[in-house]
N, C-alpha and C positions, 0 to 999 in steps of 0.2 A: 513431398518430406510430411512427417507425422511429430506429433508431438504430442504431449499430455496434456492435457487442459484441465483447467480446474474446475469446471463442469466433468467432466468425464472422472476425473479421481474423485470428487463428490459422490458420482452414482454409482462407481465401485464400492467406495467407504462404507455406504448409509444405504445403498438399493434404491436409492429414488434421487429425482430432481430435490436438489436444496439449495436456496438463493438465501443470500445476506441479507439483514437488516442494518442499517446503520444508526450506530445509538452514538452518545453524547456522556463523557461521563464527568464534565465537570472541571476536567482540568485544563491548566493552560499549558505555555512551554517558556522553558529556562531561558531559552534565547527569546522569550519576550519580556519574560518580568524583570531581565535587567541582573539574575542571577549569572548569565552567562554572556547575553549583550540585551540590546532591544529590539524592536522592529523584526524578529522572526528570520528563520532564512531571505532570502531575498526574491527567489519565485513563491513563495507561500502568501496565501489571499488572509484576510481576514478572517475565514471560518477556520484557517490552521487545517489546509488541503482535506477537510472535511465535509464542505458546502452543501453536501446533499444527506448530511445527519441531520437525523432529530434535533431540535431544539431541547435544551438541558432542561428537565424537568424528574417526575419521579420515574422511573425506571420502568413501570408497568405502563405509565400513558404511555411512556416512548413506544417499546413494544407494540402496543395495542395499535398506536401510527404508523408504527414501523411496517408493519407487519400487512395494514391495511394498502399501502404504498406497492407490495409488494406482489400482492395475492393476485392479481391480475397478470401477471405474467406466468403464473403453474396452468397448465393443461384441468381444461375442465374435468379431466379424468381422476383428480388426483381432488378427493376429498378434500374438504377443509382441514378436517380433523387429521387427516395423513400427511398433510405438508410440514416438513421440516426447514429448519431455519438455521444461520449460524450468526449469534448476537457480534456484531463487530462494532469497536470500537477506535473509532478513525481519526477525528482530529484531536486534533492539537499534542499532547503529550500523554499517553494516558498508564506512565506507570509514576506521573511526577506529582507528588500529593501524598496526600495521609492515605497509608497502606491499608490503616484497617476499615477507613471509609471506602476505598474502592476497593479490596476485597469484601465489604457485603453489596456493594452494588452487583460484581462480577459474580457473585456467589446467588443475586437474587437472579441477576439473567439467567444463568446455567439452571436453575431451580424449576425453571419451564421445561416441561415433555417433549415438547415439538421443538426447543433450539438444543442442535445437537453437538453444538463445539462454540468456543468461545475466540476471537482475533482477537488482538491487542493491537493495536500501532503505539510508537512508541522512539525514544531514542536509545541508542547505545548507554548513555553516560547516563542514564536515569535508570539503572538498573542495579540496586545494589543488592546486598544480602537480605537482607529485609523483603526486597521484592522477589528476589530470588523462590523464598520459601514460601512466598504466597502465591507465586507461578505454580511451583511445584505440589503445594496443597490442591489449588484448582483442578491442576492435571488430571490429580486423582480422581474428581468428582468426572471433569465429561474432559474431553480434546481440547488445550490451548495451544491456539497458536501467536507468536511473536511475531509483528511486523515491522521489519525497522527500516527506518531512513536513511540506507548506505548513499544513492545517487550517485555516487563517483568516488573513485581511487584517489584521483588527483588530486594531492596537496594543492597546488596553484589554484584550480576550480574551486576544492571547496571553502577556501578563504575568498574568491569572487562571491562566493552565495552565501557565506555567511553561517559556515555550517557549523561552527563552534566546535567540533572535537576532531581528533585524529583518528586517522587509520588504525593504531595501534585499538585504541579504545574500542574500538569495531571487534577487532578478533580476541580481543578477550572479554567482552559482553558474547558473542558469538558461543566463544567455547564451553564458557558458565551455564547459557542456557542449552546448549546441545548435552552437555554433561547431566541433567536433570529429565531428559527425554523429552522438552516443548518441541511442538514445530518451529521451524524459525524459516521467516519469508524475507526476501531483502528488495527493498523497492532501489529501481535506479531509473534515475532521468537520461533519457535520450535525446541529445542536443545541447546541453549547455555553453554557454558563450566560450567560445575558446576551445572549445571540444570538437575534433574531427574523427572521422569514422576508426581512424585509429586505437586514439584516446579512449573511443568508445569501448570496442570489442576489446581494451586492455582493462579494462574494468571487469566485464564478461566473463574473460579469460582466469581473470583470477575468481571470482565469485565460484566458475567452474570446475577451479582445482581447490577449492574450499574442502577439510579435513577436520569434522567429518562432514559428508558428503551435505551439501546443500537442498533441503526441503522445498523450497521453491522461491520464482522467483516474480517479480511484476516488471515488465517493462513499459514505461510510461511516458510516452511525448511529452517536452517541454510545451506548455502552455504558458504564453506570457497572457499575466492579468494586469488590469486595469487595478489600483489602490494598490501594489505590490513595488516594490523597489526596483524591481528587475524591468517593472512596466515603465515606471518612469525614467530608467535605465534607456529601453527601445527606442522609447517615444526621441528623447533626445539624440541618443544617437543610434539606430537599427546596426542589428548586427544578423546574420546572418541563419533564417530559423528552415527546415527542412521542407519541400515539395512533399508531395505526398507519393510520387513514386521515388525521391532517395528515400523516406523512410520507409517505406516497405521494402526495398531492398534492404535495408538494414536490420530490419525486424528480420528478415531468412536467417541473414548470417551471422544473427545474436543465436535463433536459434540452432544453429548449426555447433555454435561452440561451445551450447551449453550442454552436459550429459543430458542421456535418452530418458533417463529416470525422472529427472526435476521437472519437477510440476510447474506448470505459465500458468501465472493466476491473472497473469494479464498482459494483452499485448499494444494497447496504446490507453484509454484514459481518456475521462472525460474532463473537460475545464466550463463552466457555466456560461451561456452563449453571452448573458448580459455584459461579462467580464473580460470577453476572451478579444486580445489585442492581433495573436497573431500564434501559429498559422492558422486562419481563416479555416482553410480547408478540414478543419479539423471539429471542427463545428458542426460537419453533417456525419454524424454518426456510423448511418446507413452505408454511406460510400466509402468509407474509410475502412471500416471493418470486411465489406465486400473485396476491394484492393486488397488490403491485408492476405486474405483465407485464398482469393486466387494466386495470387505469388508463393504462400507458403505451400498450396497445393498442386501450383505449378514446379516448384522448386525439386 
């Protein structure tokens, strides 16, 4: 079975290997500061799902440090001046805050010639008209991706994980983002408590049938982490987590349910090893990726 990976799509679009550099915008989250609730989504660590991002500092310093972190991944055949990056603002909610300040940060990031696109992780309930106009302006400078954390379409699960918004909010925001021409990527967590394969595939089918057609999907294995509400719940009363074999079989099914033109930005994801409670097998990234790639090839 074949699918379009992010790496393939980037090479086709930009003509070379492109790496994301993880940056921090200085935002918090309405699910943490009390606007919606406190404590965030139950699976979310203190790092706001951006545990590998650069610490908050002037954007010039962040870019310098972040580039140094990924430069070892480039082939030695690609000269330093020819290396391309995506400015990736992952942690917390990167459209939640003063829009003028955020636009200044994002404009500065994409002013670098070597940065070819801007990727912003956020929540659907934190994109109002002012934010839409900002994204529209930025998208006229360089391509803008908006990554929306949907996780699941099921209301019962959404309440359990304290997501804090309804599916209708996602749908409305999705349509508005597509109307201004930005690229939209949706984040789904596989293995949330109480969700079996049938429920997970219902979420995948929902995404497969979105109109306008979805640009990209991130399939994320649930990581139960120390310091999270879900981690506390798991230690008190463990719930079922996937085995590696179960997870690889599920990912193959998810890929088969999605349109062939959908770009797959992720098929698993990393959880910081020092925080990982379960599933422990996910701590060995090489083994996980080898198993996934083998299962996909053979499907």
